[in-house]
N, C-alpha and C positions, 0 to 999 in steps of 0.2 A: 648284775650284768653291766659290762662296760659301756661307755658312751658310743664307742665305734659300733659295738654290736646292736645297740638300739638303733643307731642311724641306718645300719645295714638293713635291719628288719623293718624299718619304717619304709625305706626304699623298696623292699621286695613286695610289701603289702600294696604299696601304691601302683607297682608295676602290674600286679596281678588284677588289682581292681580296674585299672586303666585298660588292660587287655580284655577283660570280660565286658566292660562297657563299649569298647571299640566294635567287638564282635556283635553284641546287641545292636548298636547303632547301625552297623552293616546290614543287618537283617531287617531292621526298620526302613532303612533306605531302599532296599530291594522291593519289599512289599509296597512301600509307599509309591515307588515309581510305577509299579504295576496298576495300583488304584488310580494314580494320577492320570495314566494313559487311558483308562477307561473312562475317567471323568472327562477328559479332554474330548474324547470321541462323542460322549453324550452331550457335552456342552455345546460342541460345534453343531451336532444335529438339532440341539434345542434352539440354538440362535437361527439356524437355517429354517426350521419349522416356524419360528416366531416371525422371521422376515417373509416367508411365504404366505402368512396370513393376510398381509397387506396387498398382495398382488391381485386377487380376484377383484377387489374393489377398485383398484388403481386401473385394472384392464377395462372394467366397465366405465369408469370415468373418461379414459382415453378414447374408448369408441364413442361415448357422447360428444367429446370434443371434436373428433374427426367428422362424426355426423353433422355437428353444428357448422363446422368450417365448409363442408360440402353444400349445406343448404344455403349459406351465405355467399357462395362462390369465392371464398377466401383460399389463401394458399395452404394446402392440406399436407404438403410434403413433410413438414416437421412434425405434425401430429401423427402421420403414419409412421415416420421413423421412430418416434417415441413409443409407439405401440409395438412395433417390431422388436425394439430393444427390450421392452418390458416382458413380451412373450417369450423372447430368447432367454433372458435371465431367469424366468420362472422355470423354464424347462431344464436349464443347466442346473439350478440349485435344487430342483426336484429330484434330478438324476444323483447329485451329491449326497441328497438326503437318503435316497434308496440304497446308496452304497454303504452308508454309516449306520442304518437302522436295520434292526432285525428283520429279515424278509417275512416272517411270520406275523408281523404286526398288523392287526385288522384295520386300525386307524390308516396306515399308510396304504393298504390295500383299496380302501374306499377312496382315499383321496386321489390315488392314481387312476382309478376307474372314472371318477368325475372328470378329472382333467382330459382323460382320453375322449370324453364326449364333447370337449371343447373344440377338438381338432377340425371336425368337418366344418364348423361354422367359422373358425378363426383363419383357417388356411387361405381361403379366397381373399381375405382382407389383407393379411401380411404379406402375401406374395403378389399383390398388385403392384405393377410398375409402369401402367400406361399413363396417358394424359387425360386427366378427368374433365378438363375444360376445353371448350372451343370459343375464341374470341372473335367478335364481329364488331363493325362499326356501328351497325344499327341496334343490334340486340345486346351488345356488351358481352360479358361472359356468361356461358351456359354450359350444362353437362353434355359432354360427349356420349356416344353409345357405351364406351367403356366406362365413362364415369357414371352413367345411370346404373350400370350393372354393379360397379363398385359401390354405388351408394345403396343399392338394395341389400348387398352382402353385408355392409356396415349396419344396416338396420337390423337385419337378422341376427347378426353377431351381437349387437348391443342388446337386443331383447333377451337372447339366450343367456348372455353374461349377467344381466339383471336379475334373471330368475334363479341362476345357478351359483351366484357368488357367495350368498350366504351359506348354502350347504357345504360348499368347498371349504369356506372358512371354518365352519364347525368342525370338519374333520381334521383339518390341520391344527385346529386349537386342541382338539382331543388328543392328537399325536404329540403336541408340545406338552400338554399336561402329563402324558405318560411318560415322556423322556425327563420331565422334571422330577417326577417321583423317582425314577431311576437314578438320576444324578443326585438326589437328596440322600438315597440310601448310600451310594458310593461315598458321598461326601461325609456321612457319619462314620463309616468304617474308616476312612482316612483320617478323620479328626481324632478317633480313638487311637490309632497307630501313632500319629504325629505327637499326641500327648504323652505316649510312652517314650517316643525318641526325645521329646523335650525334657522329660524327667531325667532320662539317662544322661542327656547333655549336660544338664545342671549338676547332677552328681559328678560327672567328669570334670566340670569347671571348678566345683568345689575342691576336688582332690588337687587339681593342678594349682588352685590358688593356695591352697595349703603348703603345698610343695614349694611354691615361689616365696611365700612369706617366710619360710624357714631360712632363707638366706640372709646374709648380711645386708639388711636393707639400709642401714644408716651410711655405710661406706659408699654404696653405689649412688644414693642420692647426692651425697656430698661431692662425689666424683663429677656426676652429670652437672651439678650446679656450676662447679668451677669450669667445666668445658663450655656451658652455655654462656657464662659470663665472658669467657675469653672470646667465643665467636662473635657475641654481639659487640664487643669492643673492637673487633677486627672489622666488622662489617658495616657499623653505622657511619653515615657520611659527615656526622657532627663530632665535634671534639668534645669529649666528657672528662671532667676531673673534679675532685673534692677539694674544698678549701677548709683548713682548720681554723681555730680562733686566732692563730698567728698569720693567717692569710697566706700559709703555705700549702703547695700542692701536695696531695697525697701519693701514695705508691702505686696507684692504679689510674690509668688513662687510656683513652681510646687511640687507635692507630692514626685516625684522622687528624689528631692534634699534632702529630709529628709531621705530617704533610703540610699542615697549615704554617707552622712556625719554623720548619726546616731545622729542627733539632729533636733530639731524643732524650735528654737529660733533664726531666722535669720534677723528678722526686725531690722534695725539700725546697723547690724554687718558690720564692714568694711571688704574688700576683703583680707587685710592682716591678720586680726584675723581668718577669715575663714580657710585659708591655714596654720597658724601658728601651729607649733607641728605636722604638717602632711608631710611637706617637708623640705629638708635641707635648710639652711639659705641662701646659695648662690643661689639656685633655687628660693627661695621666692623674694630676692632681684631682680632678673632678671624679674620676673613676674610682680612686682610693677612698675619697669621701663617701661615695655611694656604697662600697664595700664594707666600710665601717657601720653605716647606717643598718646594713642588712643584719648585722649581729645584735642590734638593739632588741630588747624584749618588747618594746612597745611599738615597734615597726610593723605596719599592715602590709603584708606581702603583695596583695593586689595593687595597693596604692603605689608600692615601690616599684612595681613593673611599670606603671604608667609614667614614672619619671626616670626611667632607665636610660643614662646617658650613652651607654654602649649598645644600643639597639642598632646602630649602622655606624660602625667605627671604621675609620679609613686609616690604614697602616701602610707603611713604606717598608720593603724588605728587599733583600738581594734576590736577583733573578737566576743566580747561578752561572751568569756569563759576564760577571764584572760590573753589572748595571744594577739600577733599582727599579722595581715595579710597585704599583699601588694596588692594594687588594682591600675589600670591604668585608668585614667580619660582623657578625651578629652575635652578641653575648646575652644569655638569659640566665638567670639565678633562681634556684629554689632552695629554700631552707630544710634541711633534714633534722626533724626534732627527735630527741631522745627523752629518757625519763627525767632528766634534770634540765631540760630546755634544749637549745640549739646545739646539735651536735657537729653538723658540718653545713657547708653550703655548696650545693651541687651546680657546677658552671657547665653550660653548654655552649659550644661555639660553633656557628655555621658560617660557611663561606658563600656569601651572597653576591660575590663580584659579578657573576653572569646575570643574575637578576637585576642588579642596579643598572649595569650597561644596556641591558635589554630594555628596561623601563625607560631609560633615556632615549634610546633608539625609537621605540614605539611612540613615545610622547611626541618626538620631532616628526615622526612619519604622521601621527595624528594631526599635528598642527599643519603640516603640508597638505594632507588630504582634506582637511576641513576648510582651508583656504580655497583650494580648487572646487570643493564641492559647494561651498557658499556662493562661489561665483557662477556655478552651473545650475544651482537648485532655482535661482530666479528664471532660467531659461526652460525648465522643465513644466510645460503645460501640455503634455501629451493628451490629457483628457479634453482640453479646450479644443484640441483639434477635431475631436468628435462632435463638439457642441457647434463648432463653426460649420461643420459639414451638415449637421441636422438643421441648422438655420438655413443654410443655402438650400437644402432639400424642401423645407417649409415654404420657402420663396418661390421655388419651381412649382410646388404645389398650388400655391395661391394664383400663379400666373396661369396654370392649367385650367382653373375654375373661371377666369375671365373670358368673356365671349370674344373680346377684341384686345389687341396688345399693341403699345406704342413704344417708342424708344425710351420713355421715362420708366416703363415698367422693367426694363433690363438694367437700367443703371445702378439701382441697389445691388442687384446680383452681381455686376461686374466689380463693384467696390468690395462686396463681401468675398468674392473669388480672389481679388488681389490681396485682401487681408490673409486669406487662408495661405496663398503661395508665400507670403512674406513669413508667415508663422512657420511653415514647413522648412523654409530656409534656416531659421534659427534653430529648428530642431535638428537639422543636419549638422549644423555647427556644434550643438552640443553633443551629438553623438561622437564627433571627431575628438572633442575634448575627453569625453568619457573613455574613449579607446585609449588615450594616452595615460589616463588615470588607472585603467584597468591594467596596463603593462607595468605601472609603477608599483601598485599595491601587492602583487603577488610576491615580489621580491621581499617586502618586509614580512609577509605572512610566512614565507618559506624560511626566513632567519628565525622567527619566532618558534616555528615548529622545530628547527634543528637545535635551538637553545634549550629546548624542554619547556616544562611549565614550571614557573616560580610564582612566589607570592606577589612579587612586584608586577609581574606581567599581568596579573589578574586585576590590578588597579588601574590600569590605564583606560578601561572601558571600550577599547577598540575590538571590533568583531569583523572578520573577514568572511563574507559569504562564499559557499562553495559554488563552483561553476554549475550553471544549469545544463541538464542533459541535452545532448543533441537530439534533433528531430529525426525520426526514422529514415533510413535510406529509401529512395524511390524505387518502387517496384519490387520491394521486399516484404515479406510477412512481418509486420511489426505491430506492436502494442504501445499506445500512449494513454496515460491517464485522464480521464475527464472528471476530477474530483469535484464532489458536491461541497457546499458550505460547511457541511459537518465534518469534513475531512476524510470521509470515506471514499475510496477510490471507485470511479467509474472506470471506462476504458475505451479507447478507440482503436481498431484494428484495421489494417489496410492489406490488401493483397493486389499487387500490381502484375500486370501481364505484358507481353511484348506489344510493341506498337505495330500497327500495319504498315507494311512497305507500300510506298507510291509506285505507280506503273512504271516500270523501267528504271527505277532507282530505290535502293534500300536506304532506309532512314539512318542517319548516323547515330551512334550511341549518345552523343552529346544532346541531339534533339531530343531523343526519347527521354533522356534522364531529366532534361529541362522541363518538358511537358508534364511529367509526373510531380516534379518539384513545384510546378505552378498550381497544381490542384490539391495533392494529398497534405502537404505540410500546413497550408492554410486552413484546411478543414479541421485537422488535428488541433491546431492552435485555437481555432474558434470554439471547437467542442469544449475545450478545457476551460475557456473563458466563460461561456454561456452556463456551463454546470456550475461553476463558482458563483457567477452573478445571480443565478436563479435558483440555487440551492437544489439542483436536480442531480440525478445519477443515472448515467446512461453509457452504453457501449456502442461506439460508432464503427461500423464495418464498411470498408470500401473495396469494391470489386471492379476490376476492369478499367480503372482510370488510366492506366498506361495505354489502353487502346483508343482514348479519345483523339480524333483527328485534330490536326492543328487548326483548321477553320472553325471548329466547334469549341475549341478549349475555353475562350473567354466567356462564351454564352453558357456553357455546363458549369463553369466555376460560379458565375453570378447565379445561376438558378440553385446550385446546391447550397450556396452560402444562405439565400433567402429561405429555402425550405428547411435548412438546418436551424435557422433562427425560429421558424414557426414550431418546428418539432420540440425544441427546448422550451419555448415560451408557453405554447398552447397545448402540445401533444403530451410529452412525458410527464407523468404526475409526480408530486413530491414523493420522497421515499415512503413516508408514513401512509400516504393515500394508497400507494401501490401495495404495501404490506396488508393494509386493511382489506383490500380487494383481492388478496390472494394471488397477486401478480409477481413475477420475478423482479428482483431488485439487485443490481441496476436494470434499467429499462434497455431496449435495444433500438438503434436506427441503422438501417441497412441502406447502402447506396450500391447499385448494381448497373454497370454499363456494359453493354454487350452489342456485336453486330447481328443484326437479323436481316431476313429476306428483303424488307423494304427499305433498309438503311441502317439506322443505329436506334437503340432503345435504352432509355435511362428510367430505372425505377427507384423511387425513394420512398421507403417505408419505415414507420415507426410504430411500436406496440404501445402506444400511449392511450389517451382517452378517447381518440376518435373525435368526429365532427357531428354535432347535433344540428339537423337542418333548421329546428325551431330557434335554436341560439343564433344561427346565421341571419334568420329573418329579423329576429329581435334587434341584433346589432345593426342592421341595415336601416331599419325604421329609425332607431336611435340617431344615426348619422344622417338621417333625411335623404338617403339614396333611393328609397321606395316608400310607398305609403302603406298603411295598415290593411288597405283593401288589396293592393298588389301582393302583400305578403300572404293574406288569406288565400289567395288563388294560385300561389306558387306550389308546384310539386317539388318532389325531392331533387330531382335534376335541376331544375330552375334555381332552387336554394343553394345547391353547391356551386353553381355558376356565379354566385355572388362573391366567392373567394376572389375571382379574377377582375373584379370591378375596381376601377380607380377610386381611392379614398376610403376603401373598405377595411375595417379592422374590428375584431371583437375585443380588442384590449382597451379598456377605459383610460388608463393612465399611460401617458407618453414615456416612453423609456429609450434607450439607446438601440433596442432590439426590436420593439413592437409599439403599436398604437398610432403610427403616422399614416396608415393607409397606403403606404408606398411599399410595394414589394411583390405580391403574387401577380398583380397586373402588368408590372414590368416583366416578370418571368414569361407570362402568356404572350406579351408583345414580341419579346425576343425569340420565343419559340415560333410564333407565326411568321415572323420576319424571315426565318430560315425555311419556311415552308413546311414545318413540323406540326404536330398535334400534341396536345396536353389533356390528360384526363385524371380524375380523382375518384378513388372508391374508398370507403370507410365503413367501419362497424362500431357503434358506440361502445366505449369501454375496452375496445379490442385493438384496433389498428387504424392507421390512416395511409393510403398508398397513392402517390403521384406517379404517373407513367407518362413520360415524354418519348414521342417517336419522331426522329429526324430523318430526312432523306439521305441518301448516299452523298457523299461530297462531290462526286461527279455531277450529279443533278443538280446541286447548288451552284457549281461553277457554271453549268450550261444556262441556268435561269439568270445569273448574275450577267452573262455575256449577252 
């Protein structure tokens, strides 16, 4: 039989086998799609059933939490919202499960029956939308009539859930087990089908490989190799060529070499002729000696690289406009070894002109910046400002303790205040100089970015920091991180509202914006610093600060700053403690300012460790504010009042934010001076809430008049 006939028969057999295998694979795919669809439905149902197993216990826990918050008269809205969401999700996923599972499933029927028994006891709880508490000045917070009914419904629901959670979980677990068995059977069938498909695919691949290997492999490989070599030589930015034993350039070189030397006839050109008229005679002589050394059998290549005289070669060439230009080239050499020794020397040439010029510019910029920074670093004593303020604060505290004061008592404070003002003037001058430097440095950074990244640029050691993000706009919803020392982000969220209009005159947008900027950004910045300094993680939420009247803005700001310090230092626990106590991390600090019937109300709440009355008494005894006998006679209300005593602090070590005993007493005096009231409520391990009530601004104006 002829070679052509054999080839035709081989092609025919290959085509028949391929067609049969393709039909078989098509059948496998159709059946596999059917099985996969069934498996997907079963898996979704299995996942839903597995998820639903956790809901009965979660509902029971949430009912417990809601009951606990009602018992301690704490805010129960979030707990009720969580319960409503859980019940809604359970009902939704149960409907989805019912739609995807066979309606005749006994396990599903039993689960639905048990859940329907939950409805009569859960509906009064989840549909509650009344006010559970009534506040009074004498009795504090107590349950309203609706609150008592709501509390009774919660207790009934909690008792029912604790008794029926386990049976409902058992039915859902049985349903999940049944679905798992069904999915396993479908997976077994699909696995067998896919194994057949894989086998058919392997056979088809073997046939295709055999057909491909029958072609002219060597010609194709050689053609691809030539094309790849040509593409590489066209693409690389370096100039490549080979030198033979007579120092002549071979017949192949990269296109970059043509651009560097502005010529195209390199074949047969000696290395000396290449650099002639481009470099000084002494440099050319040194380069030729180095090339000759490369061909020595005893030359160590790594050592030769270290003494390469052509690592940065300055050449002068025509610029194409009748003039000369200076360029910087970097030559690198590698010996190509053959069976009988050195066969060629591969020479690579890189144009490093931009890198050299950039390095010079960056070096000059670095020297200028260093000179200015050296002059200003001596003035940068920002931390000493805080130290001076704290020293002045301590002096004021000492004066407050004296029964009588004289002029000599105030003289040291006057001197310290004068020193502080002089230091602040120096800081302002430093800020002006830094502004000039800030306007200068970005130009160099932009030039570096436009020039690209070069090896020389990496050696300058100069780094330009990115601009800090701007603070959130006033009156808008925004989030700013309050990062802990570990680097994990916390956050601060603010929501601003419209400012109230004065009678007969609407406030200007500038006044409203300025008022919000005076409060929110300062709190954001402080939250970030406190989180970093004390290794805490918390999210600060600000509500209604845009509604703070102008007469109250300064007092509200001072109060919030002090309470934020207390929350970060004393309230919010470290991340590892919160995780150990199964609390959310990061923590939460809520600030809510709103207008109420009697004037304005400010609520500051954190979900931290709370305040222990016994710890307050012990701290007051240590600071000799009260005696041990007084502490023993104190009730909880009296112990909580210690917070507002001058000189009181539970912090043993004095820091920038705590330990000085100056803080909450100032807050209380500021509130009382405006005719307001301040109260505190807490629950150990759960929350601390400060509530400040201020009279309407018209009442304050009348009182002042």
